[in-house]
KOLMARFI-457437 format. One line per 4 residues: for each residue x, y, z of N, C-alpha, C, O. Coordinates in steps of 0.001 Angstrom, whole numbers, plus 524288, in hexadecimal, padded with zeros to 5 digits. Layout:
KOLMARFI-457437
X:Y:Z:X:Y:Z:X:Y:Z:X:Y:Z; ...
//
This chain:
KOLMARFI-457437
1CC31:44978:435BC:1D1E3:44C7F:434C0:1D106:4512F:436DD:1D341:45292:43AE5; 1CD67:45455:4341F:1CB75:459E4:434EE:1CA74:45BB7:43BC6:1CB31:46035:43D51; 1C908:4582F:43E8D:1C805:459EB:4440E:1CEA5:45B45:44650:1D003:45F14:448E8; 1D1E4:456F9:4446F:1D737:45561:445FE:1D9DC:45AB7:4458E:1DC05:45D1A:44920
1D925:45CAA:43EEA:1DBBF:46166:43D20:1D8EA:466A6:440DE:1DB83:46A6D:44251; 1D4F7:4662A:441A5:1D280:46C19:44462:1D43C:46BF0:448AD:1D413:4702C:44AF3; 1D6E1:466C7:44C20:1D6D5:466A0:45249:1DC00:4695F:45176:1DD25:46D5B:453E6; 1DF94:466CE:44D69:1E4A5:46A64:44D98:1E656:46F3D:44D0C:1EA48:47125:44F07
1E1FE:47214:44927:1E2AD:4770E:446E4:1E03D:47989:44B0B:1E190:47E21:44B8F; 1DD05:477DD:44E39:1DAC5:47AE9:4522B:1DD23:47EAB:4566A:1DB44:482CF:457FE; 1E1ED:47C1E:457F4:1E4A1:480E3:45B48:1E6C0:48618:45854:1E6F6:48A9D:459F5; 1E864:483BF:45300:1E983:48893:44EBF:1E4D7:48DF1:44E45:1E4B0:492BF:44E20
1E125:488DF:44E26:1DC75:48DCE:44DA2:1DB18:490A7:4514D:1DA87:4952E:44FC8; 1DA5A:49027:4552A:1D8C1:49171:45A02:1DDAE:4956A:45C14:1DC28:4993E:45E90; 1E2B2:494F8:45B6A:1E6F1:498A6:45A8F:1E643:49CAD:457F8:1E74E:4A0FB:459D8; 1E466:49C17:45333:1E3F9:49F8D:44F74:1E006:4A301:4511A:1E157:4A79F:450D3
1DB86:4A228:452C0:1D67E:4A4F1:45412:1D839:4A74F:45855:1D75C:4AC08:45898; 1DB4A:4A48A:45D10:1DC79:4A931:461BE:1DEEB:4ABAF:46013:1DD25:4B008:4611B; 1E2E7:4AC26:45D75:1E718:4B061:45B1D:1E358:4B5BB:45A1E:1E2C9:4B9D7:45C8D; 1E0E2:4B364:454E8:1DBA6:4B722:45302:1D94D:4BA21:45728:1D9F3:4BED6:457E3
1D6EE:4B783:4596F:1D3E6:4B8ED:45F42:1D650:4BC57:4640C:1D3D2:4BEE5:46745; 1DBA6:4BBBA:463AD:1DD76:4BF0A:46789:1E097:4C3D4:46431:1E2E3:4C76D:46668; 1E056:4C35E:45FFA:1E2D7:4C7F2:45CB3:1DE3B:4CAB2:45BC7:1DEBE:4CF7A:45BAD; 1D8F7:4C891:45AF0:1D547:4CC30:4596F:1D395:4CE89:45DFF:1D2B7:4D342:45DB7
1D2D2:4CC19:462A3:1CF6E:4CDC7:4665D:1D496:4D114:46A8F:1D331:4D47D:46DA6; 1D8B7:4CFF3:46A37:1DD6B:4D2F2:46DF7:1DCBA:4D108:472B7:1DBEF:4D3CF:4768F; 1DD06:4CB56:472CC:1DBCD:4C9FE:47879:1DF72:4CA5D:47B00:1DE3C:4CCE2:47EEA; 1E564:4C8BE:47B1C:1E9EF:4CA5C:47BCE:1EA78:4CF9D:47F29:1ED11:4CFEF:48332
1E744:4D42A:47C9A:1E84E:4D9F4:47E4C:1E4D1:4DAFD:4816C:1E5D2:4DE75:48498; 1DEED:4D81B:481B1:1DCA1:4D9F3:48529:1DE96:4D63B:48AA8:1DD36:4D77A:48F18; 1E133:4D29C:489C7:1E3F9:4CED2:48F8F:1E746:4CFF5:490F1:1E9DF:4CCC1:4936A; 1E97D:4D5F9:49016:1F05E:4D6FC:48F7F:1F413:4D2D7:48F7B:1F6BF:4D166:49336
1F3FE:4D092:489CA:1F62C:4CBE3:4879A:1F6EF:4C7CA:48C57:1FACA:4C4EA:48C48; 1F3F4:4C793:48FAB:1F38E:4C264:4926D:1EFEE:4BCA8:48F75:1F115:4B804:48FF7; 1EC32:4BE94:48CEE:1EACD:4BA28:48A4E:1EE51:4B785:48558:1F18E:4BA35:48304; 1ED64:4B23A:48407:1F07A:4B0C4:47FB8:1ED32:4AD25:47C5F:1E8D5:4AC2D:47E25
1EE21:4AB92:4791A:1ECDB:4A729:47550:1ECA7:4A297:477A6:1E8FA:49FB5:47682; 1F05F:4A0F0:47B48:1F1B5:49BC5:47BF4:1EC19:49A66:480BA:1EA76:495EC:4815D; 1EA1A:49E9A:4834C:1E6B1:4A0FF:487B2:1E19B:49D92:48623:1DF14:49A4F:4889B; 1E122:49FB1:480E9:1DBE4:49CEB:47E11:1DBF5:49695:47C16:1D902:492D7:47CBA
1E1CC:497A0:478E0:1E1F8:491AB:47581:1E266:48DB0:47872:1E1F0:48979:4762E; 1E37B:48D8E:47ED3:1E2E7:48877:47F74:1DC8D:48860:4814A:1DB61:483C9:48074; 1D8DF:48A6C:482E4:1D4AE:488FC:4832E:1D1D0:4870B:47E2A:1CEC9:48350:47E68; 1D2D3:489A8:4798F:1D1B7:48657:4745D:1D3D8:48206:4723B:1D1BA:47EF2:46F35
1D842:481EB:473FE:1DB30:47C42:4741C:1D938:4787D:47661:1D900:47427:47450; 1D71B:479AC:47BE5:1D40F:476DB:47EE2:1CEB0:47365:47BEF:1CDFC:46EC2:47ADE; 1CBC8:477D5:47B5C:1C6F4:477A9:47807:1C766:4736F:4739E:1C476:46FAF:472FB; 1CDBA:47578:46F4F:1CD63:472BD:46BB5:1CEE6:46C6B:46D95:1CDE5:468D7:46A88
1D09C:46BA9:47132:1D36A:4666D:473B2:1CE8F:46245:4735E:1CDBA:45E43:470DA; 1CB95:46577:47774:1C599:462A8:478FB:1C282:45FC3:47375:1C123:45B38:472AF; 1C20C:465C8:46F53:1BDE2:463A5:46C36:1C1AD:45FB8:4684F:1BFD3:45BC0:46652; 1C703:4614F:46786:1C84B:45D4B:46341:1CA7A:457C4:465AE:1C974:453F1:462F3
1CD6F:456BC:46A96:1CC83:4533C:46D0B:1C6C4:44DFC:46BED:1C695:4495E:46A99; 1C32C:451DB:46D4F:1BE5A:44E9C:46E14:1BC1F:44E8F:4683C:1B85F:44BC8:46714; 1BEB9:451E2:46482:1BA43:44F42:45FCF:1C003:44AAB:45C23:1BF81:44698:459A1; 1C35B:44CD8:45D12:1C710:44795:45A84:1C7AF:4424B:45D67:1C83E:43DF9:45B5E
1C784:44345:46199:1CA10:43D80:4659F:1C398:43B5F:467D3:1C261:436BA:46797; 1C012:43F59:469CE:1BC4D:43DE0:46D16:1BCB1:43DD6:47340:1B90E:43D8A:47661; 1C1B3:43E31:4742F:1C2FA:4403A:478D0:1C59B:4456C:47A6F:1CA20:446BC:47972; 1C11A:448C3:47DB8:1C48C:44D81:47E77:1C94C:44DD0:48287:1C93F:44BA0:486CF
1CD95:450F6:4807D:1D123:4522F:48411:1D2D0:4566F:487AD:1D70C:45815:4893E; 1CCE6:457D5:48891:1CC66:45C7E:48B90:1CC10:45B6A:490D3:1CE2D:45EDB:4936F; 1CA26:457D6:49367:1CA01:45520:4992D:1D017:4543A:49AE4:1D17F:4550E:49F69; 1D372:45288:49712:1D908:4512F:497E2:1DC7D:45547:49784:1E0EA:45534:49967
1DA34:45992:494A6:1DD1C:45F73:493F9:1DC6A:46212:49984:1E032:46367:49C2B; 1D7EC:462A2:49ADE:1D63D:4664F:49FF1:1D6FE:461DF:4A46F:1D5AC:462EB:4A8F0; 1D86B:45E91:4A395:1DC5A:45BAD:4A885:1E1A2:45C95:4A8FF:1E34E:45CA6:4AD81; 1E557:45D73:4A4BE:1E99E:45F9A:4A4C9:1EB69:46420:4A791:1EEC7:4652F:4AAD5
1E6CB:46718:4A43D:1E7A7:46D62:4A479:1E5AA:46D69:4AAC2:1E84E:470B6:4AD0C; 1E27F:46B45:4ADCC:1E19D:46BEF:4B209:1E55A:46ABD:4B695:1E63A:46CF0:4BAC5; 1E7A0:46587:4B3BA:1EC99:463F2:4B6A0:1F161:466A4:4B68A:1F4AA:465AB:4B9EA; 1F24F:46A5E:4B2A1:1F56D:46E3D:4B174:1F43D:4746E:4B455:1F72A:47832:4B3BD
1F050:47472:4B6DC:1EEAC:47954:4B9C3:1EF61:4777F:4BE51:1F182:47ABF:4C126; 1EE2B:47218:4C11A:1EE8D:46FD7:4C612:1F659:46F61:4C73C:1F8F7:46F8A:4CB43; 1F76C:46EF0:4C2F4:1FEE3:46DC3:4C3A3:1FFD6:47439:4C3D0:2031A:47536:4C733; 1FDF4:478E2:4C12D:2010D:47E38:4C070:1FF35:480BA:4C5DD:2023D:483D8:4C7EB
1FAC7:47FAD:4C82A:1FA2D:48028:4CDBF:1FC90:47E6F:4D2DE:1FEBF:48103:4D649; 1FB8B:4794F:4D27A:20046:47742:4D51F:20624:47A14:4D498:207C7:47B7E:4D8E3; 208DE:47AF1:4D134:20F2D:47D32:4CF47:20D2C:48160:4D145:20FDC:482A9:4D50B; 2089F:4851B:4D068:20877:48ABE:4D282:2085A:48A9F:4D907:20A6E:48DA1:4DC27
20577:4867A:4D9CD:206C5:48867:4DF7E:20B09:4862C:4E3AA:20B77:487AA:4E837; 20E90:481AF:4E0BF:21186:480B3:4E3D7:21632:483A6:4E32C:2190F:484D8:4E6D8; 21720:48505:4DDCA:21BE9:488B8:4DBB7:21ACC:48DA3:4DDA4:21DD4:48FB5:4E0C0; 216AD:48FDD:4DC23:21621:49630:4DCF0:21487:496B3:4E3A0:21676:49A4E:4E626
2122D:49435:4E548:20E66:492B7:4EB86:20AB5:49656:4E9E7:2083D:497B2:4EDCC; 208DF:498F4:4E54E:204E7:49C47:4E4E5:201B2:49C79:4E0D6:20518:49B57:4DDA0; 1FE35:49CF0:4DE78:1FABE:49C2C:4DADC:1F76C:4A179:4D88C:1F3F9:4A393:4DB27; 1F8DC:4A320:4D3BC:1F718:4A669:4D0BE:1F548:4A443:4CD35:1F81B:4A1ED:4CA18
1EF3C:4A478:4CC9D:1EC68:4A257:4C755:1EDCE:4A427:4C1BD:1EDDB:4A18A:4BDB4; 1EEEC:4A938:4C278:1F034:4ACDD:4BC16:1F594:4A9AF:4BB25:1F54E:4A7BD:4B6C1; 1F99C:4A89E:4BD35:1FDA1:4A50B:4BB0D:1FBCD:49FE7:4B9E1:1FBF0:49DF4:4B57D; 1F9C2:49D59:4BEAC:1F825:497FE:4BDDC:1F46B:497B5:4B90C:1F68B:4956C:4B563
1EFC5:49945:4B810:1EC75:49934:4B3E0:1EEAD:49A32:4AD69:1ED17:4981F:4A95F; 1F33C:49E78:4AE3F:1F5BD:49F45:4A9F2:1FA4F:49B73:4A7B9:1FB83:49A7E:4A32B; 1FBC9:49A2A:4AB0E:20128:4944E:4AA74:1FBA7:49053:4A8BC:1FADF:48F3A:4A41F; 1F8CA:48ECA:4AC34:1F632:48A7A:4AA79:1F1CD:48B18:4A5C2:1EFDE:48728:4A3CA
1F0A4:48F48:4A469:1EDD7:49073:49ECC:1F1D7:48F4C:49A45:1F025:48D05:49663; 1F779:490D1:49A7F:1FAAB:49081:496D3:1FCF7:48C75:4959F:1FDE7:48B60:49107; 1FEAF:48894:49AC2:1FF1C:48380:49A93:1FAAF:47F3E:49829:1FBE6:47B95:4954A; 1F62D:4803F:4999A:1F206:47E3A:496D3:1F33F:47F69:4913F:1F32C:47BD7:48E07
1F44F:483F7:48FF6:1F1A1:48428:48934:1F73F:480AB:4866B:1F6D5:47F06:481EB; 1FC1F:47FD1:48962:2009C:47C5A:486CA:1FE19:476C9:48656:1FDEE:47359:482F9; 1FBB9:477B3:48CA2:1FA9C:47087:48B50:1F652:46FDA:48750:1F679:46C83:483DC; 1F29D:47320:487FA:1ED1D:47134:483CF:1EF05:47149:47EFE:1ECB6:46EB2:47BAA
1F466:474C1:47D55:1F5B4:4747A:4787C:1F867:46F1B:476DD:1F776:46CD0:472BE; 1FB74:46DA3:47A35:1FE06:46824:478F0:1F97D:46459:4786E:1F8D0:46109:47503; 1F67C:46584:47C90:1F1FA:46098:47DCB:1F017:460A1:47801:1F095:45C83:47590; 1EE70:463F0:47617:1EB7F:4659F:47040:1EEAB:4630B:46B4C:1ED32:46041:467AB
1F313:464EE:46C8D:1F7D8:4640F:46805:1F8F4:45DBC:4689D:1FA46:45BBB:46473; 1F8AF:45A67:46CC8:1F867:455B6:46D34:1F354:451FF:46B19:1F2F8:44D92:46940; 1F02C:45596:46C34:1EB0A:4526B:46C06:1EAF0:452D0:46535:1E9C5:44EBC:462F1; 1EC1A:45781:461F8:1EC79:457C7:45CB1:1EFE6:4535E:45AAE:1EE4F:450FD:456D1
1F53C:451BD:45D3B:1F890:44F03:45A93:1F644:4489B:45A10:1F6CA:445BA:4563F; 1F2E7:44714:4606D:1EFC2:44337:46169:1EC39:441F4:45C98:1EBA0:43DBD:45A5C; 1EA35:4465D:45BA9:1E518:4448C:45862:1E76B:44477:45213:1E4F0:44181:44F35; 1EB38:446ED:44FF0:1EE44:445EA:44C20:1F0DF:44092:44ABF:1F0F3:43EDE:44640
1F2C9:43E4C:44E85:1F526:43986:44F21:1F171:4354F:44EFD:1F34E:43121:44D84; 1EC3E:43555:4503F:1E9F4:430FF:452BF:1E741:42F0D:44CDE:1E48E:42B13:44CA6
//
């Protein structure tokens, strides 16, 4: 039961630590307000998703997550090329990383719900 509770509290703990790190090191001011907490939070959620899914279920969700994120990148690239007829990597990477954060958060919440209902 304790690993399930730690897995459920992990996003909150990481978010609190990231807020303190951003305030202490003034990362937003160093990067002209371009760097945000979700930019790092998605990375830590993906790591937590791998660790906790492997520990609690015995199967890692990371390959499926990487497949979804890669498919998202391909779809965004094709939409960018067909809709705008041009490709700018800065806009693509920013949009891809922000959408991948949302997908990561949804997958992590879904994983926690499934683990607690099991």
